[in-house]
C-alpha positions in Angstrom: 106.1 -17.7 47.2 106.4 -16.9 43.6 102.6 -17.1 43.1 102.0 -14.6 45.9 104.5 -12.2 44.4 102.7 -12.4 41.0 99.2 -11.7 42.6 100.7 -8.8 44.5 102.3 -7.4 41.4 98.9 -7.7 39.5 97.0 -5.9 42.2 99.4 -3.1 42.1 99.1 -2.8 38.4 95.2 -2.7 38.6 95.3 0.0 41.2 97.8 2.0 39.3 96.2 1.6 35.8 92.5 0.7 36.4 91.0 3.7 34.6 92.7 3.2 31.3 91.9 -0.5 31.5 88.2 0.1 32.1 88.0 2.6 29.2 89.7 0.2 26.8 87.3 -2.6 27.7 84.3 -0.3 27.2 85.5 0.8 23.7 86.1 -2.8 22.8 82.5 -3.8 23.8 80.9 -0.9 21.9 82.9 -1.6 18.8 81.8 -5.2 18.8 78.1 -4.7 19.9 77.1 -1.7 17.8 77.2 -3.3 14.4 74.9 -6.0 15.6 72.3 -3.6 16.9 72.5 -1.5 13.8 71.8 -4.3 11.4 68.8 -5.5 13.5 67.2 -2.0 13.6 67.7 -1.6 9.9 65.8 -4.8 9.2 62.9 -3.8 11.4 62.5 -0.4 9.9 62.7 -1.7 6.3 59.7 -4.0 7.0 57.4 -1.1 8.0 58.3 1.5 5.4 56.3 1.5 2.0 58.2 0.4 -1.0 60.0 3.0 -2.9 58.5 4.2 -6.2 61.0 2.2 -8.2 60.2 -1.0 -6.3 56.4 -0.3 -6.4 56.4 -0.2 -10.2 58.0 -3.6 -10.3 55.4 -5.2 -8.0 52.1 -6.7 -9.5 49.2 -4.3 -8.7 47.0 -7.0 -7.0 49.7 -7.5 -4.5 50.0 -3.8 -3.6 46.3 -3.2 -3.0 44.9 -4.2 0.3 41.5 -6.0 0.4 38.6 -3.4 0.7 35.2 -3.9 2.3 32.1 -4.0 0.1 30.5 -0.7 -0.8 33.7 1.2 0.0 36.0 3.0 -2.4 39.7 3.9 -1.6 41.1 7.3 -2.0 44.9 7.7 -1.6 46.4 11.1 -0.6 50.2 11.4 -1.2 52.3 13.2 1.4 55.2 15.5 0.4 58.1 13.5 -0.9 60.4 15.0 1.7 58.5 13.3 4.5 58.4 9.5 4.3 55.4 7.8 5.7 52.3 5.6 5.0 49.6 6.7 2.6 46.2 7.6 4.0 43.2 5.5 3.2 39.8 7.2 3.2 36.5 5.2 3.0 33.6 6.7 1.1 30.2 5.1 0.4 30.0 4.1 -3.2 27.1 5.9 -4.7 27.1 3.6 -7.7 26.5 0.7 -5.3 23.4 2.2 -3.9 22.1 3.1 -7.3 22.9 -0.4 -8.6 21.7 -2.9 -5.9 21.9 -5.7 -8.4 25.7 -5.0 -8.7 26.2 -4.2 -5.0 25.7 -7.5 -3.3 22.2 -8.4 -4.5 21.4 -12.0 -5.2 22.9 -13.3 -8.4 22.9 -16.6 -10.3 20.0 -19.0 -10.8 17.0 -18.5 -8.5 13.3 -19.2 -8.2 11.1 -16.3 -9.3 7.6 -15.8 -7.8 5.4 -13.3 -9.7 3.0 -11.3 -7.6 0.1 -9.8 -9.6 -1.7 -6.7 -8.4 -4.8 -5.3 -10.1 -7.6 -2.8 -9.6 -11.0 -3.1 -11.2 -14.4 -1.5 -11.0 -16.2 -3.3 -13.8 -14.5 -6.6 -13.2 -12.9 -6.6 -16.7 -9.4 -5.9 -15.4 -9.9 -8.6 -12.8 -10.7 -11.1 -15.5 -7.5 -10.0 -17.4 -5.5 -10.4 -14.2 -6.7 -13.9 -13.6 -5.9 -14.8 -17.2 -2.4 -13.5 -16.7 -2.2 -15.6 -13.5 -3.1 -18.7 -15.4 -0.6 -18.0 -18.1 2.2 -17.6 -15.6 1.0 -20.7 -13.7 1.2 -22.7 -16.9 4.7 -21.5 -17.6 5.7 -22.4 -14.1 4.3 -25.9 -14.5 6.1 -26.4 -17.8 9.4 -25.3 -16.3 9.0 -27.5 -13.2 8.5 -30.5 -15.5 12.1 -30.2 -16.7 15.2 -31.8 -15.2 16.9 -28.6 -13.9 15.5 -27.8 -10.5 18.1 -25.2 -9.5 16.1 -22.4 -11.0 12.5 -21.9 -12.2 9.3 -20.0 -12.2 6.9 -20.5 -9.2 3.1 -20.2 -9.3 2.0 -16.6 -9.0 0.0 -14.8 -6.3 -2.8 -12.4 -7.2 -4.2 -9.5 -5.1 -6.9 -6.9 -5.6 -5.5 -3.5 -4.5 -8.9 -2.7 -2.9 -8.6 -5.7 -0.6 -5.1 -5.5 0.7 -3.2 -3.4 3.2 -0.6 -1.5 1.2 1.9 -1.5 4.0 2.0 -5.3 3.8 3.5 -5.2 0.3 4.9 -1.8 -0.5 6.9 -0.7 2.6 9.4 -3.5 2.1 10.0 -6.3 -0.3 8.7 -9.7 0.8 11.2 -12.1 2.3 11.9 -15.5 0.8 10.3 -18.4 2.7 12.7 -20.2 5.1 12.5 -23.4 3.1 13.4 -21.6 -0.1 16.0 -18.9 0.6 16.8 -18.6 -3.2 13.3 -17.3 -4.0 12.9 -13.8 -5.3 9.8 -11.8 -6.2 8.6 -9.8 -9.3 5.7 -7.4 -9.0 3.3 -7.3 -11.9 0.5 -4.7 -12.2 -2.6 -4.5 -14.3 -4.0 -1.0 -13.9 -6.9 0.7 -15.7 -7.2 4.5 -15.8 -10.4 6.1 -14.6 -11.6 9.7 -14.7 -12.9 9.4 -11.1 -11.2 8.8 -7.8 -10.7 5.2 -7.0 -8.5 3.0 -5.0 -5.8 3.5 -7.6 -5.5 7.2 -6.6 -5.1 6.1 -3.0 -2.5 3.5 -3.9 -0.5 6.1 -5.9 -0.6 8.5 -3.0 0.7 5.7 -0.7 3.7 5.1 -3.0 4.3 8.9 -3.0 4.3 9.0 0.8 6.5 5.9 1.0 9.1 7.3 -1.3 9.2 10.6 0.5 9.0 9.3 4.1 12.2 10.2 5.8 11.9 7.3 8.2 12.4 4.7 5.6 14.6 4.2 2.5 13.7 6.0 -0.6 13.9 2.7 -2.5 12.4 0.2 0.0 11.5 -2.3 -2.7 15.0 -2.6 -4.1 15.3 -6.2 -3.0 12.6 -7.2 -5.6 13.9 -9.0 -8.6 12.0 -6.6 -10.7 8.6 -5.2 -11.6 6.5 -4.5 -14.7 3.2 -2.6 -15.4 0.5 -3.0 -18.0 -2.2 -0.3 -18.3 -5.6 -0.2 -19.9 -7.0 3.1 -21.2 -9.7 4.5 -23.4 -8.5 6.2 -26.6 -12.0 7.6 -27.2 -11.7 9.7 -24.0 -8.0 10.2 -24.0 -6.6 9.8 -27.6 -2.9 10.1 -26.7 -0.7 9.6 -23.8 -0.1 13.3 -23.4 -3.9 13.7 -23.1 -4.2 11.1 -20.3 -4.2 7.7 -22.1 -3.2 5.1 -19.4 -1.9 8.0 -17.3 -2.3 6.1 -14.0 -0.4 3.1 -15.3 2.4 5.5 -16.4 2.5 7.2 -13.0 2.6 3.8 -11.3 5.5 2.8 -13.5 7.4 5.9 -12.5 6.8 5.4 -8.7 7.8 1.8 -8.9 11.0 2.8 -10.7 11.8 5.1 -7.7 10.9 2.5 -5.1 12.8 -0.3 -6.6 15.9 1.5 -7.8 14.8 1.4 -11.4 14.4 -2.4 -11.6 12.0 -2.4 -14.4 11.9 -6.1 -15.6 9.9 -5.5 -18.7 8.7 -2.2 -20.4 5.4 -0.6 -19.6 2.6 -2.1 -21.7 -0.4 -0.1 -22.8 -3.7 -1.2 -24.4 -7.0 0.3 -25.4 -9.8 -1.4 -23.6 -12.1 -0.9 -26.5 -9.9 -2.1 -29.3 -6.5 -3.7 -29.0 -6.3 -4.1 -25.3 -6.5 -8.0 -25.2 -3.9 -8.4 -28.0 -1.6 -5.9 -26.4 -1.9 -7.8 -23.1 -1.1 -11.1 -24.8 2.0 -9.7 -26.4 3.1 -8.1 -23.1 2.5 -11.4 -21.2 4.6 -13.3 -23.7 7.5 -11.0 -23.3 7.1 -10.8 -19.5 7.1 -14.6 -19.3 10.4 -14.8 -21.2 12.0 -12.2 -19.0 10.9 -13.9 -15.8 12.5 -17.2 -17.0 15.6 -15.3 -17.9 15.8 -13.7 -14.5 15.3 -17.1 -12.9 18.1 -18.6 -14.9 20.7 -15.7 -14.8 19.7 -14.0 -11.6 19.9 -10.5 -13.2 17.9 -8.0 -15.3 20.5 -7.6 -18.0 23.3 -5.1 -18.7 21.9 -1.6 -18.9 19.4 -2.1 -21.7 17.5 1.2 -21.6 14.0 0.9 -20.1 14.1 -2.9 -19.8 15.9 -3.8 -16.6 19.2 -2.8 -15.1 19.5 0.7 -13.8 20.7 3.1 -16.5 24.3 4.1 -16.6 23.3 7.7 -17.4 20.9 10.2 -15.8 18.7 10.5 -18.8 15.7 8.7 -17.2 16.1 10.6 -13.9 16.2 13.9 -15.7 13.1 12.9 -17.8 11.3 11.9 -14.6 12.2 15.1 -12.8 11.1 17.2 -15.7 7.8 15.3 -16.0 7.2 15.6 -12.2 7.8 19.3 -12.4 5.4 19.7 -15.3 2.8 17.7 -13.4 3.1 19.8 -10.3 2.6 22.9 -12.4 -0.6 21.5 -14.0 -2.0 20.1 -10.7 -2.8 23.4 -9.1 -4.4 22.6 -5.7 -6.6 25.2 -4.2 -8.1 26.0 -0.9 -11.9 25.2 -0.7 -12.5 28.9 -0.1 -11.6 29.4 -3.8 -13.9 26.7 -5.1 -17.1 27.8 -6.9 -20.1 25.5 -6.5 -21.4 23.6 -9.5 -24.5 25.7 -9.5 -22.6 29.0 -9.6 -23.2 30.0 -6.0 -20.3 31.6 -4.2 -18.8 30.5 -0.9 -20.8 31.6 2.1 -19.2 33.4 5.0 -19.0 31.4 8.1 -19.3 28.0 6.5 -17.0 25.4 8.1 -14.0 24.4 6.2 -12.7 21.2 7.7 -9.0 20.9 7.9 -8.7 17.5 6.2 -10.3 18.8 3.1 -8.2 21.8 2.4 -4.7 22.3 1.2 -2.0 24.8 1.9 -1.7 26.5 -1.5 -3.8 29.1 -3.2 -4.8 29.1 -6.8 -3.8 32.7 -7.5 -5.8 34.6 -10.0 -6.7 31.6 -12.2 -9.8 29.4 -11.4 -8.9 25.7 -11.6 -11.2 23.1 -13.2 -12.0 20.5 -10.6 -13.3 17.1 -11.6 -16.5 15.6 -10.4 -16.5 12.8 -7.8 -18.9 10.6 -9.8 -19.3 11.8 -13.4 -22.3 10.5 -15.2 -20.1 8.9 -17.8 -18.0 6.9 -15.2 -18.3 3.2 -14.4 -18.9 4.2 -10.8 -22.1 6.0 -11.8 -23.3 3.1 -13.8 -22.5 0.6 -11.0 -24.2 2.6 -8.3 -27.3 3.3 -10.3 -27.5 -0.4 -11.2 -27.6 -1.1 -7.4 -30.6 1.3 -7.0 -28.9 4.5 -6.1 -30.0 7.8 -7.5 -27.0 10.1 -8.0 -27.6 13.7 -7.2 -25.2 16.2 -8.6 -21.7 15.0 -8.7 -21.1 13.5 -5.2 -24.4 12.8 -3.5 -26.9 9.9 -3.5 -30.2 8.6 -2.2 -31.6 5.0 -2.1 -34.7 3.2 -0.9 -34.1 0.9 2.0 -35.3 -2.6 2.1 -37.2 -1.8 5.3 -39.1 1.1 3.6 -40.7 -1.4 1.2 -41.4 -3.7 4.1 -43.1 -0.9 6.2 -45.2 0.2 3.2 -46.6 -3.4 3.0 -47.2 -3.6 6.8 -44.5 -6.2 7.3 -42.5 -4.3 9.9 -40.0 -1.5 10.3 -36.3 -1.7 11.0 -34.7 -1.6 14.5 -34.9 2.2 14.5 -38.6 2.0 15.1 -38.2 -0.4 18.0 -35.4 1.6 19.6 -36.2 5.2 18.7 -39.7 5.3 17.2 -38.8 5.9 13.5 -41.2 4.4 11.0 -39.2 3.1 8.0 -41.6 4.3 5.4 -41.2 7.9 6.6 -37.4 7.6 6.4 -35.1 8.9 3.7 -31.6 7.3 3.4 -29.1 9.5 1.8 -25.6 10.9 1.8 -24.0 14.2 0.6 -20.7 12.4 0.0 -20.4 9.0 -1.8 -16.7 9.0 -1.0 -15.3 7.2 2.0 -11.9 6.8 3.7 -12.4 3.2 4.7 -12.8 0.0 2.7 -14.8 -2.1 5.2 -15.0 -5.8 4.6 -18.7 -5.8 5.2 -19.6 -2.7 3.1 -22.6 -3.3 0.8 -21.4 -0.8 -1.9 -19.5 -3.7 -3.7 -16.3 -1.6 -3.6 -17.6 0.7 -6.3 -17.9 4.1 -4.6 -14.9 6.5 -4.6 -12.4 6.5 -1.8 -10.0 9.2 -0.6 -8.6 10.9 2.5 -9.0 14.5 1.3 -11.8 16.4 -0.5 -10.4 17.3 -4.0 -13.6 17.4 -6.1 -16.1 20.0 -7.2 -18.5 21.0 -4.4 -22.2 21.0 -5.1 -24.3 23.6 -3.2 -26.3 22.2 -0.3 -29.6 23.6 -1.7 -29.1 21.5 -4.9 -28.3 18.4 -2.8 -31.3 18.8 -0.5 -33.8 19.3 -3.3 -32.2 16.6 -5.4 -32.3 13.9 -2.7 -35.9 14.6 -1.8 -36.9 14.5 -5.4 -35.1 11.2 -5.9 -36.6 9.7 -2.8 -40.2 10.6 -3.7 -39.7 9.2 -7.3 -38.6 5.9 -5.8 -41.6 5.9 -3.4 -44.0 6.5 -6.3 -42.5 3.6 -8.2 -43.7 1.3 -5.3 -47.4 2.3 -5.6 -48.1 -0.8 -7.8 -46.3 -3.3 -5.6 -48.7 -6.0 -4.2 -49.5 -5.5 -0.5 -48.6 -1.7 -0.3 -51.1 -0.1 2.1 -52.7 3.1 0.8 -52.5 4.9 4.1 -48.8 4.2 4.5 -48.1 5.2 0.9 -49.8 8.5 1.6 -47.7 9.0 4.8 -44.5 8.1 2.9 -45.0 11.2 0.7 -44.0 13.3 3.7 -40.4 12.7 4.8 -40.1 12.9 8.6 -36.6 11.4 9.1 -33.3 11.4 7.3 -30.6 8.7 7.9 -27.3 10.0 6.7 -25.8 6.6 6.6 -26.3 5.4 3.1 -22.7 5.0 1.8 -19.6 7.0 2.0 -18.8 9.5 4.8 -21.5 12.3 5.3 -19.2 14.6 7.2 -16.8 14.4 4.2 -19.0 17.0 2.6 -17.6 20.5 3.5 -21.1 22.0 4.1 -22.7 19.3 6.1 -23.9 21.8 8.8 -25.8 23.8 6.3 -27.4 20.6 4.9 -28.4 19.6 8.4 -30.0 23.0 8.9 -32.2 22.5 5.8 -33.4 19.2 7.1 -34.3 20.6 10.5 -36.0 23.6 8.9 -38.5 21.2 7.4 -39.0 19.2 10.6 -36.9 16.3 9.3 -35.0 14.6 12.1 -31.4 13.6 11.4 -29.4 10.5 12.3 -25.8 10.9 11.2 -23.3 8.0 11.1 -19.5 8.6 10.8 -16.6 6.2 10.7 -14.5 7.8 13.4 -11.8 8.9 10.9 -12.4 12.7 10.7 -12.1 14.2 14.2 -11.8 17.8 13.0 -15.1 17.6 11.2 -16.8 15.8 14.1 -15.7 18.5 16.5 -17.3 21.3 14.3 -20.5 19.4 13.6 -23.7 21.2 14.7 -26.5 19.5 16.6 -28.1 16.5 15.1 -31.0 14.4 16.4 -28.7 11.5 17.0 -25.0 11.1 16.4 -23.4 7.7 15.5 -19.8 6.6 15.4 -19.0 3.2 13.9 -17.0 1.1 16.4 -16.1 -1.9 14.3 -13.1 -3.2 16.4 -11.7 -3.0 19.9 -8.1 -2.7 19.0 -5.8 -1.3 16.3 -5.1 -4.6 14.5 -8.7 -5.6 14.3 -9.7 -2.2 13.1 -7.1 -2.4 10.3 -8.4 -5.8 9.2 -12.1 -4.9 9.3 -12.3 -1.3 8.2 -9.1 -1.2 6.2 -8.7 2.6 6.7 -6.8 4.7 4.2 -5.4 7.1 6.8 -2.0 5.9 8.2 -2.9 7.5 11.6 -6.3 5.8 11.6 -6.1 4.6 15.3 -5.1 8.0 16.6 -8.0 9.6 14.6 -10.3 6.9 16.0 -9.3 7.7 19.6 -9.7 11.5 19.1 -13.3 10.9 17.8 -14.1 8.9 21.0 -12.8 11.9 23.1 -15.1 14.2 21.1 -18.1 12.0 21.6 -17.4 12.0 25.4 -17.5 15.8 25.3 -20.8 15.9 23.3 -22.6 13.3 25.3 -24.6 15.9 27.3 -25.5 17.9 24.2 -26.1 15.2 21.6 -27.6 11.7 21.7 -24.4 9.8 21.0 -24.3 6.2 19.9 -21.6 3.5 19.4 -22.5 1.3 16.5 -20.9 -2.1 16.9 -21.0 -4.4 13.9 -20.1 -8.0 14.9 -18.1 -10.0 12.4 -17.5 -13.5 13.6 -13.9 -14.4 13.3 -12.8 -10.7 13.2 -14.1 -8.7 16.2 -16.2 -11.0 18.5 -14.0 -13.5 20.2 -12.1 -12.3 23.3 -12.7 -8.6 22.6 -15.4 -7.8 25.2 -12.9 -6.1 27.5 -11.5 -4.1 24.6 -14.9 -2.8 23.7 -15.6 -2.0 27.3 -12.4 0.1 27.3 -13.7 2.1 24.4 -17.1 2.6 26.0 -15.4 3.8 29.2 -13.5 6.3 27.1 -16.4 7.7 25.1 -19.4 7.1 27.5 -22.0 7.1 24.7 -25.7 7.4 25.5 -26.4 4.2 23.6 -24.6 1.2 22.2 -26.1 -0.6 19.2 -24.8 -4.2 18.7 -25.7 -5.7 15.4 -24.6 -8.8 13.6 -23.0 -8.2 10.2 -25.0 -8.4 7.0 -23.4 -10.5 4.3 -24.1 -9.1 0.9 -22.7 -12.0 -1.1 -20.2 -10.0 -3.1 -17.0 -11.3 -4.5 -15.1 -8.4 -3.0 -16.3 -9.4 0.5 -15.2 -13.0 -0.1 -11.8 -11.7 -1.3 -11.4 -9.8 2.0 -12.0 -13.0 3.9 -15.8 -12.5 4.6 -18.2 -15.3 4.0 -21.6 -16.4 5.5 -19.6 -18.2 8.2 -18.7 -14.7 9.6 -22.3 -13.8 10.1 -23.2 -14.4 13.8 -26.5 -16.1 14.8 -28.7 -14.0 17.0 -27.9 -16.2 20.0 -24.3 -15.3 19.5 -25.1 -11.6 19.5 -27.1 -12.1 22.7 -24.2 -13.8 24.4 -21.8 -11.0 23.4 -24.2 -8.3 24.6 -24.8 -10.0 27.9 -21.0 -10.3 28.4 -20.4 -6.7 27.5 -23.2 -5.6 29.9 -21.7 -7.6 32.7 -18.2 -6.1 32.1 -19.7 -2.6 32.1 -21.5 -3.3 35.3 -18.3 -4.6 36.9 -16.7 -1.3 36.1 -19.6 0.7 37.5 -20.4 2.5 34.2 -24.2 2.1 34.5 -25.5 0.5 31.3 -28.3 -1.9 30.7 -30.1 -3.7 27.9 -32.9 -1.4 26.8 -34.4 -2.9 23.7 -34.0 -5.4 20.9 -35.0 -6.1 17.4 -34.4 -9.8 16.8 -35.5 -9.5 13.2 -32.5 -7.3 12.5 -30.2 -9.3 14.8 -29.7 -6.1 16.8 -29.7 -5.2 20.5 -29.6 -1.8 22.3 -27.5 -1.1 25.4 -28.5 2.2 27.0 -27.0 4.4 29.7 -28.9 4.5 33.0 -29.5 8.2 32.2 -32.4 7.0 30.1 -33.8 4.6 32.8 -36.4 6.7 34.6 -38.8 5.5 37.2 -37.9 1.9 36.5 -38.6 2.2 32.8 -36.5 2.6 29.7 -36.9 5.8 27.7 -34.8 5.1 24.5 -37.4 6.6 22.1 -37.3 10.2 20.8 -40.0 12.8 21.2 -39.4 14.4 17.8 -41.9 17.2 18.2 -40.2 18.2 21.5 -36.8 18.0 19.8 -37.8 20.6 17.2 -39.3 22.9 19.9 -36.1 22.8 21.9 -34.1 23.3 18.7 -36.1 26.4 17.8 -35.6 27.9 21.4 -31.9 27.3 21.1 -31.8 29.2 17.8 -33.9 32.1 19.0 -33.3 32.3 22.7 -29.9 30.6 23.0 -31.3 28.0 25.5 -29.4 24.8 25.3 -30.9 21.4 26.0 -29.8 17.9 26.8 -30.7 14.4 25.4 -32.8 13.7 28.4 -35.1 16.6 27.5 -36.6 14.9 24.4 -36.7 11.2 25.3 -39.8 9.0 25.3 -40.7 5.8 27.0 -39.8 2.6 25.0 -42.7 0.5 23.8 -43.5 -2.7 25.7 -43.0 -4.9 22.7 -39.6 -3.5 22.0 -38.1 -4.1 25.4 -35.4 -6.7 26.0 -37.0 -10.2 25.9 -40.0 -9.3 23.8 -38.4 -9.6 20.3 -39.0 -6.0 19.2 -41.5 -6.7 16.4 -44.4 -4.2 16.2 -47.6 -6.1 16.8 -49.5 -3.7 14.5 -47.5 -5.2 11.6 -47.6 -8.7 10.1 -44.6 -10.9 10.4 -43.8 -12.7 7.1 -41.4 -15.5 7.3 -39.8 -16.2 3.9 -37.3 -18.9 4.9 -39.1 -22.2 5.1 -36.4 -23.9 7.2 -36.8 -21.3 9.9 -40.6 -21.0 10.1 -40.8 -22.9 13.4 -37.9 -21.0 15.1 -39.0 -18.6 17.8 -36.0 -16.4 17.0 -35.0 -16.2 13.4 -31.8 -14.9 12.0 -32.3 -12.8 8.9 -30.1 -10.2 7.2 -32.0 -7.0 6.4 -30.0 -3.8 6.5 
């Protein structure tokens, strides 16, 4: 009973005083819980706040700085002291890192160094020096490899002729180390003579210029090289001092390589006089270069800022000097439009003369008349080399030469394929060119790599009258020199003193000459027919070309890669130019006799390329397709480009190719057949059905009719078509009959082949 009374009293107390009780308990809970929560919050906030300045000064610096990514610098921006918060970190690209690739993550420490030697040579003297350098570096590599330390060393060098390589393979990016030797690095070594004519060196320097200024790639794409060095040969008799041009091309190469590598000059520029101290200077340079290469291999670096000998400079002195020199050169090199150029003979520019776009520039000369150099000066090694090969140089950029078939025809031993196909007697033919310069470096070219090369016309221009008279005079002089050759027939010698045909296919690129149309007009005015051969690299000039008797385009490959390997064009857009030329030929096919000239090089453009050639024929629809086996000239330059006698196809192989091509064209319904052959030249002619009339082939040319029609076109404006001056092909020239004129005497000079019914020989 007492317990119930207690519970009853407790309930009454709760009901009467529950509000004060609840309030008291709440205050008690808060007073106990709040200190705990406060201490926990204080600990968490103190862990996220930066240390106070007083504490920061007491902490070691390396513990305060956070790790930073490579090539980034840290900039701290302090906030006002009244507002507490974290400092801001801003990442900026370290310009010093890009200027100093060796310090910005490039390979360091011991490595294997592989020298790569590049040279250019017209007279073979620089090539001999380059091969001597290669042997010296090879000996040094062997001596180092005989030691016990194999963690670093010098590898045997590679050597390249600049005229035989594709620049993009070596100078767009640095070579990558082989998979089995990832610690291998490369050093480029150059041996460069300086010439007073345009050579492959000019093209090479222009390529380096374009590479450096190409916005699509890095301005220093060769910065991964371990280094580079240049040695130049000059002639102090011609250029006594460096300011006057001594070793100027080597100096320019050194400047461009400094730009492309990020100033990774491994050893200073060496200079030597080719007529006095050149050999000794090269020996001293080679000795120093070898020591540096071994040092790079051992240490992995170029040194610490030694001016002009390795690591990029810490100052801007060299850059300022280069910029000043470049500005000075630009002022001196005033490039003018061809309209402002005076001819060598003093004649002025004629109104209405075509000025091809490729050969002009965008700047004017102002009031001053610049002095333009000659393409082939009489004092140049190119002049000496070409004349030694039998060329007569006319003016400063033209030439004429007697063909091997001219001598053969004079002796009654047969004419070339042009007589079988088109009715041209070789002893009446003059082979010439108004431009010795070319924009290709074809592997099968018979010029031995000695004629000038270039993509733009930047030389003095000789007047067409002088060229026309000069090449005729040179041709007749060479004909007269043959009058005492045993076997020359008197009647043919007399006929040869009247030129009836001109083959503009000697060497170089005829349409390179800015006044080619005027030159053609002079030929036609004297009833001399014209066969012009171009290399499909100058579409603008091809489009403006006037009528010729027959227009050729060299088709040396069926695809881009093969064309690059065979023709080795200088233009970067060579394939696009090639395609445009085919389009132009398609447009001209009803006005001109158009011809595709296919030169077959076994191992380069024969195997599995029939369909590719058929695609090109379908695009251009030429009147004729000449297919000829390549002629091997036995030059060292050809061998260096990978061309040997094994690349010369037998006539049976040419036949098989032509038959396959004909079948492919028939399958496509293009209407071509085999019209004629000349087995002696390893040459076969495919012709359009347009020239198959009344069941007979008409591939020959009625030259008298051609000049009649040409005169009517000039006087009366009456145009004409190729079918209007065609003639029936001779029976002996048709496919299957060999193509040798029965009126001539076949002379077999190769004893092993005397009994063969079809003999492969290599006349050109």
